[in-house]
C-alpha positions as CSV (number, residue, x, y, z in Angstrom):
1,M,76.2,-11.4,-2.2
2,D,72.5,-11.9,-2.0
3,F,70.2,-8.9,-0.9
4,P,68.2,-7.2,0.6
5,I,70.2,-6.9,3.4
6,L,68.3,-5.6,6.7
7,I,70.3,-3.2,8.9
8,L,68.7,-2.9,12.4
9,T,69.7,-0.5,15.0
10,A,68.5,0.2,18.9
11,V,67.2,3.8,18.4
12,D,66.5,6.3,15.4
13,K,69.9,8.2,16.0
14,E,71.6,5.2,14.9
15,R,69.4,4.2,12.3
16,E,69.6,7.8,10.6
17,A,73.6,7.7,10.8
18,V,73.0,4.4,8.6
19,K,70.6,5.7,6.6
20,K,72.9,8.5,5.4
21,A,75.1,5.7,4.1
22,V,72.5,3.3,2.3
23,S,68.9,5.2,2.0
24,E,69.2,5.6,-1.7
25,D,70.4,2.0,-2.3
26,P,67.4,-0.6,-2.8
27,R,69.7,-3.5,-1.4
28,F,69.2,-2.4,1.9
29,I,66.5,-2.1,4.8
30,T,66.9,0.1,7.9
31,D,64.8,-0.2,10.9
32,V,64.7,-0.1,14.7
33,C,64.8,-3.1,16.9
34,G,64.5,-1.3,20.3
35,F,66.4,-0.9,23.8
36,G,68.2,-4.2,25.0
37,P,68.2,-7.9,24.0
38,V,64.5,-8.8,24.6
39,Q,63.1,-6.2,22.5
40,A,65.8,-6.6,20.0
41,A,65.1,-10.4,19.7
42,V,61.2,-9.9,19.4
43,K,61.7,-7.2,16.9
44,T,64.1,-9.0,14.8
45,G,62.1,-12.0,14.2
46,A,59.1,-9.8,13.5
47,S,61.5,-7.8,11.2
48,I,62.5,-11.0,9.4
49,Q,59.0,-12.1,8.7
50,K,58.0,-8.6,7.5
51,Y,61.2,-7.8,5.1
52,R,62.3,-11.7,4.2
53,P,65.9,-10.3,4.0
54,K,68.9,-12.5,2.7
55,A,70.9,-11.4,5.9
56,V,70.8,-9.0,9.0
57,I,73.2,-6.7,10.4
58,N,72.6,-5.0,13.9
59,A,74.5,-1.7,13.7
60,G,75.1,0.8,16.6
61,I,77.2,2.3,19.1
62,A,79.1,0.5,22.2
63,G,81.3,1.3,25.1
64,A,84.7,-0.1,24.7
65,Y,87.0,-1.5,27.4
66,P,90.3,0.3,28.4
67,G,93.2,-0.9,26.3
68,R,90.9,-2.9,23.8
69,G,89.4,0.0,22.0
70,D,89.1,3.7,21.7
71,I,86.5,6.3,21.2
72,G,85.9,6.7,17.4
73,G,86.9,3.0,16.8
74,I,84.7,0.8,14.9
75,F,84.4,-3.3,15.4
76,T,82.6,-6.2,13.7
77,A,81.5,-9.0,16.2
78,S,83.7,-12.2,15.8
79,A,80.9,-13.4,18.2
80,S,78.0,-11.6,20.1
81,V,78.3,-12.9,23.4
82,F,75.2,-12.6,26.4
83,D,77.1,-11.8,29.2
84,D,74.1,-11.5,31.7
85,L,72.6,-14.9,31.1
86,G,73.4,-17.8,33.4
87,A,73.9,-18.1,37.0
88,E,76.3,-17.2,39.7
89,T,78.5,-18.8,42.7
90,A,80.4,-17.1,45.3
91,E,83.3,-17.4,43.1
92,E,82.1,-17.4,39.7
93,R,79.6,-16.9,36.9
94,L,78.3,-20.0,35.2
95,S,77.6,-19.7,31.6
96,P,74.6,-21.4,29.9
97,E,77.1,-23.8,28.3
98,T,78.5,-24.7,31.8
99,L,74.8,-25.1,33.1
100,G,73.8,-27.1,29.9
101,F,71.1,-24.8,29.0
102,G,71.9,-23.8,25.6
103,T,74.4,-21.0,24.3
104,S,75.3,-17.5,25.1
105,R,77.5,-17.0,22.0
106,W,76.5,-16.5,18.3
107,E,79.4,-16.3,15.8
108,R,79.3,-14.0,12.9
109,S,78.0,-15.6,9.7
110,S,80.2,-16.6,6.9
111,F,77.7,-15.0,4.4
112,F,79.9,-11.8,5.2
113,N,83.3,-13.2,4.4
114,E,83.3,-12.4,0.7
115,Y,82.7,-8.7,1.2
116,P,84.3,-8.2,4.6
117,F,83.3,-5.1,6.5
118,P,86.4,-2.8,6.8
119,A,86.5,-2.7,10.6
120,P,88.7,-5.3,12.8
121,S,87.0,-8.1,14.6
122,T,86.2,-8.6,18.5
123,E,84.1,-10.2,20.7
124,I,81.1,-8.2,21.4
125,L,79.3,-8.6,24.7
126,T,75.6,-8.1,25.1
127,V,74.6,-6.7,28.2
128,S,71.1,-5.8,30.0
129,L,72.6,-3.5,32.5
130,A,75.5,-1.2,31.0
131,T,78.7,-1.3,33.1
132,G,78.7,1.7,35.5
133,T,81.4,0.9,38.1
134,T,84.9,0.1,37.9
135,A,84.5,-3.3,39.4
136,S,81.9,-4.5,37.2
137,M,84.0,-3.4,34.2
138,E,87.1,-5.2,35.5
139,S,84.8,-8.4,36.2
140,R,83.5,-8.6,32.7
141,M,87.1,-7.9,31.1
142,K,88.1,-10.8,33.3
143,R,85.4,-13.2,32.0
144,H,85.7,-12.1,28.3
145,P,89.3,-11.6,27.8
146,E,88.6,-11.5,24.1
147,A,85.9,-8.8,24.4
148,A,86.8,-5.3,23.4
149,L,83.2,-3.6,23.5
150,E,79.9,-4.0,25.1
151,A,76.6,-3.1,23.9
152,M,72.8,-4.3,24.6
153,E,71.0,-5.7,21.6
154,G,73.4,-8.0,19.6
155,A,72.8,-11.4,21.1
156,G,69.0,-10.9,20.9
157,C,69.4,-10.0,17.3
158,A,71.7,-12.8,16.6
159,A,69.5,-15.5,18.4
160,A,66.5,-14.7,16.4
161,C,68.4,-14.7,13.2
162,K,69.8,-18.1,14.2
163,H,66.4,-19.5,14.9
164,A,65.1,-18.0,11.4
165,G,68.1,-19.3,9.7
166,V,69.1,-16.0,8.5
167,P,73.2,-14.8,8.4
168,F,74.1,-12.2,11.1
169,M,76.6,-9.6,11.7
170,E,77.0,-6.9,14.6
171,V,78.7,-3.4,13.8
172,R,79.5,-1.2,16.5
173,S,81.3,2.2,16.6
174,V,82.6,3.3,19.9
175,S,81.2,6.3,21.8
176,N,82.5,6.1,25.3
177,M,84.9,4.1,27.4
178,S,83.5,1.7,29.8
179,G,84.1,1.8,33.6
180,A,82.4,4.5,36.4
181,R,79.6,6.1,35.0
182,S,80.5,9.2,36.5
183,E,84.0,9.6,34.9
184,Q,82.6,8.4,31.2
185,R,83.0,10.7,28.5
186,W,80.4,10.3,25.6
187,E,81.1,11.4,21.7
188,L,77.8,10.5,20.4
189,D,78.3,12.5,17.2
190,T,81.9,11.0,16.6
191,A,81.0,7.4,16.9
192,L,77.8,8.1,14.6
193,D,79.8,9.8,11.8
194,V,82.2,6.8,12.0
195,L,79.1,4.4,11.6
196,T,78.0,6.4,8.5
197,E,81.6,6.6,7.0
198,T,82.2,3.1,7.0
199,F,79.2,1.6,6.1
200,I,79.6,4.0,2.9
201,R,83.2,2.3,2.4
202,W,81.6,-1.1,2.7
203,K,78.9,-0.6,0.4
204,E,81.2,0.7,-2.2
205,T,83.0,-2.8,-2.2
206,L,79.7,-4.8,-2.9
207,Q,78.3,-6.4,-5.9
């Protein structure tokens, strides 16, 4: 595997969790990309110019859909999918692909196949507005039957990496279950600890 690898997180708490695993290893660089897909795309592009990494990982926490993930779980994205992008009719959402306006989906790079991250894969949605009602959760689950998680930066990072020709992967640990916000239970420390532990395990496999 070629280095350095740039690991971007939305906020400092996530970055600190990753730094616990890789901070003493010169093969890795950590930085913050900001909150949401727009900031993430802009900062990822700037960070690629600054650090010239061989690959980029967007890491952090996520919400899981019931029956597809659990608090304390961790996943890699088989694809980072921008759920909010497109148009809607009275009957359905229309994706950019359907409209002929590009893509809403970025696949994980084969760069990471030689040393796979020790976590199962799923589609991970990128959303601009986190799910806060049962109705919106069910709508997203219906539109994306292969997606277990939602987060807010992956597709933005992925788009910037695609534009720059840099391999990309998204990694997310589960801090909460998606659904009605008033009923959500957050376990941030659990999710951040899992992120640290899994990056340590992955780092130990690299050559």
